[in-house]
Every structure is written in structure tokens, then in C-alpha cells.
Chimera marker file (.cmm) of the C-alpha trace (Angstrom):
<marker_set name="trace">
<marker id="1" x="10.925" y="-14.269" z="-1.906" r="1" g="1" b="0" radius="0.5"/>
<marker id="2" x="14.840" y="-14.874" z="-1.423" r="1" g="1" b="0" radius="0.5"/>
<marker id="3" x="15.971" y="-16.773" z="1.693" r="1" g="1" b="0" radius="0.5"/>
<marker id="4" x="19.690" y="-16.376" z="2.693" r="1" g="1" b="0" radius="0.5"/>
<marker id="5" x="21.252" y="-19.544" z="2.182" r="1" g="1" b="0" radius="0.5"/>
<marker id="6" x="23.265" y="-19.313" z="5.308" r="1" g="1" b="0" radius="0.5"/>
<marker id="7" x="20.230" y="-18.658" z="7.301" r="1" g="1" b="0" radius="0.5"/>
<marker id="8" x="18.452" y="-21.540" z="5.733" r="1" g="1" b="0" radius="0.5"/>
<marker id="9" x="20.971" y="-24.168" z="6.397" r="1" g="1" b="0" radius="0.5"/>
<marker id="10" x="21.530" y="-22.729" z="10.070" r="1" g="1" b="0" radius="0.5"/>
<marker id="11" x="17.526" y="-23.982" z="10.473" r="1" g="1" b="0" radius="0.5"/>
<marker id="12" x="18.951" y="-27.491" z="9.016" r="1" g="1" b="0" radius="0.5"/>
<marker id="13" x="21.478" y="-28.341" z="11.470" r="1" g="1" b="0" radius="0.5"/>
<marker id="14" x="21.492" y="-32.027" z="12.262" r="1" g="1" b="0" radius="0.5"/>
<marker id="15" x="19.562" y="-33.063" z="9.256" r="1" g="1" b="0" radius="0.5"/>
<marker id="16" x="20.665" y="-36.647" z="8.006" r="1" g="1" b="0" radius="0.5"/>
<marker id="17" x="20.974" y="-36.891" z="4.278" r="1" g="1" b="0" radius="0.5"/>
<marker id="18" x="19.478" y="-37.949" z="2.123" r="1" g="1" b="0" radius="0.5"/>
<marker id="19" x="16.739" y="-36.020" z="3.739" r="1" g="1" b="0" radius="0.5"/>
<marker id="20" x="12.791" y="-35.778" z="2.254" r="1" g="1" b="0" radius="0.5"/>
<marker id="21" x="11.006" y="-32.395" z="1.779" r="1" g="1" b="0" radius="0.5"/>
<marker id="22" x="8.972" y="-33.101" z="5.380" r="1" g="1" b="0" radius="0.5"/>
<marker id="23" x="12.257" y="-33.882" z="7.170" r="1" g="1" b="0" radius="0.5"/>
<marker id="24" x="13.624" y="-30.476" z="6.089" r="1" g="1" b="0" radius="0.5"/>
<marker id="25" x="10.487" y="-28.763" z="7.104" r="1" g="1" b="0" radius="0.5"/>
<marker id="26" x="10.267" y="-30.791" z="10.515" r="1" g="1" b="0" radius="0.5"/>
<marker id="27" x="13.860" y="-30.058" z="11.151" r="1" g="1" b="0" radius="0.5"/>
<marker id="28" x="13.308" y="-26.348" z="10.725" r="1" g="1" b="0" radius="0.5"/>
<marker id="29" x="10.518" y="-26.228" z="12.742" r="1" g="1" b="0" radius="0.5"/>
<marker id="30" x="12.625" y="-27.666" z="15.741" r="1" g="1" b="0" radius="0.5"/>
<marker id="31" x="15.651" y="-25.365" z="14.881" r="1" g="1" b="0" radius="0.5"/>
<marker id="32" x="13.089" y="-22.244" z="15.430" r="1" g="1" b="0" radius="0.5"/>
<marker id="33" x="13.225" y="-21.560" z="11.629" r="1" g="1" b="0" radius="0.5"/>
<marker id="34" x="11.082" y="-18.390" z="10.655" r="1" g="1" b="0" radius="0.5"/>
<marker id="35" x="7.743" y="-18.280" z="8.359" r="1" g="1" b="0" radius="0.5"/>
<marker id="36" x="9.982" y="-17.698" z="5.386" r="1" g="1" b="0" radius="0.5"/>
<marker id="37" x="12.529" y="-20.445" z="5.719" r="1" g="1" b="0" radius="0.5"/>
<marker id="38" x="9.627" y="-22.410" z="6.354" r="1" g="1" b="0" radius="0.5"/>
<marker id="39" x="7.478" y="-21.671" z="3.450" r="1" g="1" b="0" radius="0.5"/>
<marker id="40" x="10.496" y="-21.911" z="1.223" r="1" g="1" b="0" radius="0.5"/>
<marker id="41" x="11.032" y="-25.224" z="2.127" r="1" g="1" b="0" radius="0.5"/>
<marker id="42" x="7.182" y="-26.256" z="1.987" r="1" g="1" b="0" radius="0.5"/>
<marker id="43" x="7.613" y="-25.311" z="-1.433" r="1" g="1" b="0" radius="0.5"/>
<marker id="44" x="9.930" y="-27.743" z="-2.552" r="1" g="1" b="0" radius="0.5"/>
<marker id="45" x="8.937" y="-30.695" z="-4.535" r="1" g="1" b="0" radius="0.5"/>
<marker id="46" x="8.139" y="-33.663" z="-2.660" r="1" g="1" b="0" radius="0.5"/>
<marker id="47" x="11.800" y="-35.518" z="-3.378" r="1" g="1" b="0" radius="0.5"/>
<marker id="48" x="14.795" y="-36.594" z="-1.442" r="1" g="1" b="0" radius="0.5"/>
<marker id="49" x="17.612" y="-33.866" z="-1.284" r="1" g="1" b="0" radius="0.5"/>
<marker id="50" x="20.877" y="-35.905" z="-0.964" r="1" g="1" b="0" radius="0.5"/>
<marker id="51" x="23.027" y="-32.542" z="0.372" r="1" g="1" b="0" radius="0.5"/>
<marker id="52" x="22.582" y="-29.365" z="2.023" r="1" g="1" b="0" radius="0.5"/>
<marker id="53" x="23.632" y="-27.809" z="-1.252" r="1" g="1" b="0" radius="0.5"/>
<marker id="54" x="20.593" y="-29.320" z="-2.951" r="1" g="1" b="0" radius="0.5"/>
<marker id="55" x="18.398" y="-27.858" z="-0.840" r="1" g="1" b="0" radius="0.5"/>
<marker id="56" x="19.793" y="-24.321" z="-1.333" r="1" g="1" b="0" radius="0.5"/>
<marker id="57" x="19.588" y="-24.717" z="-5.156" r="1" g="1" b="0" radius="0.5"/>
<marker id="58" x="15.961" y="-25.816" z="-4.998" r="1" g="1" b="0" radius="0.5"/>
<marker id="59" x="15.098" y="-23.573" z="-2.759" r="1" g="1" b="0" radius="0.5"/>
<marker id="60" x="16.846" y="-20.340" z="-4.566" r="1" g="1" b="0" radius="0.5"/>
<marker id="61" x="15.575" y="-22.054" z="-7.820" r="1" g="1" b="0" radius="0.5"/>
<marker id="62" x="18.444" y="-22.717" z="-9.571" r="1" g="1" b="0" radius="0.5"/>
<link id1="1" id2="2" r="1" g="1" b="0" radius="0.2"/>
<link id1="2" id2="3" r="1" g="1" b="0" radius="0.2"/>
<link id1="3" id2="4" r="1" g="1" b="0" radius="0.2"/>
<link id1="4" id2="5" r="1" g="1" b="0" radius="0.2"/>
<link id1="5" id2="6" r="1" g="1" b="0" radius="0.2"/>
<link id1="6" id2="7" r="1" g="1" b="0" radius="0.2"/>
<link id1="7" id2="8" r="1" g="1" b="0" radius="0.2"/>
<link id1="8" id2="9" r="1" g="1" b="0" radius="0.2"/>
<link id1="9" id2="10" r="1" g="1" b="0" radius="0.2"/>
<link id1="10" id2="11" r="1" g="1" b="0" radius="0.2"/>
<link id1="11" id2="12" r="1" g="1" b="0" radius="0.2"/>
<link id1="12" id2="13" r="1" g="1" b="0" radius="0.2"/>
<link id1="13" id2="14" r="1" g="1" b="0" radius="0.2"/>
<link id1="14" id2="15" r="1" g="1" b="0" radius="0.2"/>
<link id1="15" id2="16" r="1" g="1" b="0" radius="0.2"/>
<link id1="16" id2="17" r="1" g="1" b="0" radius="0.2"/>
<link id1="17" id2="18" r="1" g="1" b="0" radius="0.2"/>
<link id1="18" id2="19" r="1" g="1" b="0" radius="0.2"/>
<link id1="19" id2="20" r="1" g="1" b="0" radius="0.2"/>
<link id1="20" id2="21" r="1" g="1" b="0" radius="0.2"/>
<link id1="21" id2="22" r="1" g="1" b="0" radius="0.2"/>
<link id1="22" id2="23" r="1" g="1" b="0" radius="0.2"/>
<link id1="23" id2="24" r="1" g="1" b="0" radius="0.2"/>
<link id1="24" id2="25" r="1" g="1" b="0" radius="0.2"/>
<link id1="25" id2="26" r="1" g="1" b="0" radius="0.2"/>
<link id1="26" id2="27" r="1" g="1" b="0" radius="0.2"/>
<link id1="27" id2="28" r="1" g="1" b="0" radius="0.2"/>
<link id1="28" id2="29" r="1" g="1" b="0" radius="0.2"/>
<link id1="29" id2="30" r="1" g="1" b="0" radius="0.2"/>
<link id1="30" id2="31" r="1" g="1" b="0" radius="0.2"/>
<link id1="31" id2="32" r="1" g="1" b="0" radius="0.2"/>
<link id1="32" id2="33" r="1" g="1" b="0" radius="0.2"/>
<link id1="33" id2="34" r="1" g="1" b="0" radius="0.2"/>
<link id1="34" id2="35" r="1" g="1" b="0" radius="0.2"/>
<link id1="35" id2="36" r="1" g="1" b="0" radius="0.2"/>
<link id1="36" id2="37" r="1" g="1" b="0" radius="0.2"/>
<link id1="37" id2="38" r="1" g="1" b="0" radius="0.2"/>
<link id1="38" id2="39" r="1" g="1" b="0" radius="0.2"/>
<link id1="39" id2="40" r="1" g="1" b="0" radius="0.2"/>
<link id1="40" id2="41" r="1" g="1" b="0" radius="0.2"/>
<link id1="41" id2="42" r="1" g="1" b="0" radius="0.2"/>
<link id1="42" id2="43" r="1" g="1" b="0" radius="0.2"/>
<link id1="43" id2="44" r="1" g="1" b="0" radius="0.2"/>
<link id1="44" id2="45" r="1" g="1" b="0" radius="0.2"/>
<link id1="45" id2="46" r="1" g="1" b="0" radius="0.2"/>
<link id1="46" id2="47" r="1" g="1" b="0" radius="0.2"/>
<link id1="47" id2="48" r="1" g="1" b="0" radius="0.2"/>
<link id1="48" id2="49" r="1" g="1" b="0" radius="0.2"/>
<link id1="49" id2="50" r="1" g="1" b="0" radius="0.2"/>
<link id1="50" id2="51" r="1" g="1" b="0" radius="0.2"/>
<link id1="51" id2="52" r="1" g="1" b="0" radius="0.2"/>
<link id1="52" id2="53" r="1" g="1" b="0" radius="0.2"/>
<link id1="53" id2="54" r="1" g="1" b="0" radius="0.2"/>
<link id1="54" id2="55" r="1" g="1" b="0" radius="0.2"/>
<link id1="55" id2="56" r="1" g="1" b="0" radius="0.2"/>
<link id1="56" id2="57" r="1" g="1" b="0" radius="0.2"/>
<link id1="57" id2="58" r="1" g="1" b="0" radius="0.2"/>
<link id1="58" id2="59" r="1" g="1" b="0" radius="0.2"/>
<link id1="59" id2="60" r="1" g="1" b="0" radius="0.2"/>
<link id1="60" id2="61" r="1" g="1" b="0" radius="0.2"/>
<link id1="61" id2="62" r="1" g="1" b="0" radius="0.2"/>
</marker_set>
């Protein structure tokens, strides 16, 4: 499953970094993210992400 990075960041608008996985999921839900984006975020390790780029890299498996 590949999540479009632009789509991902669109649904993470307003997130204050560093942010936990749960913070990211919560923000994406509030911003109307679809199941694909939510599933990708829920699959991230439980850690703090220090920037939007860190989230994109983790989701894409880099």
C-alpha cells in the first residue's frame, strides 16, 4: 500500500511536532483522512516524530 505523501500531509495539517503516533492518527481523523491514510498511520511504530518529513519517511518505509 502506498500513501501519497501530499495526501498524507494534507491530513496532518495543524499537528504540532514532535508528535506521537496517536497524535497523528487523531489529527488525521479530525481532518477527514480516508482509511488508507489512517491505516498507514496506525501501522507506524509508537514513537515521537519530529517533523512531517519523518512521518512521510516512516509511512513510505524509508
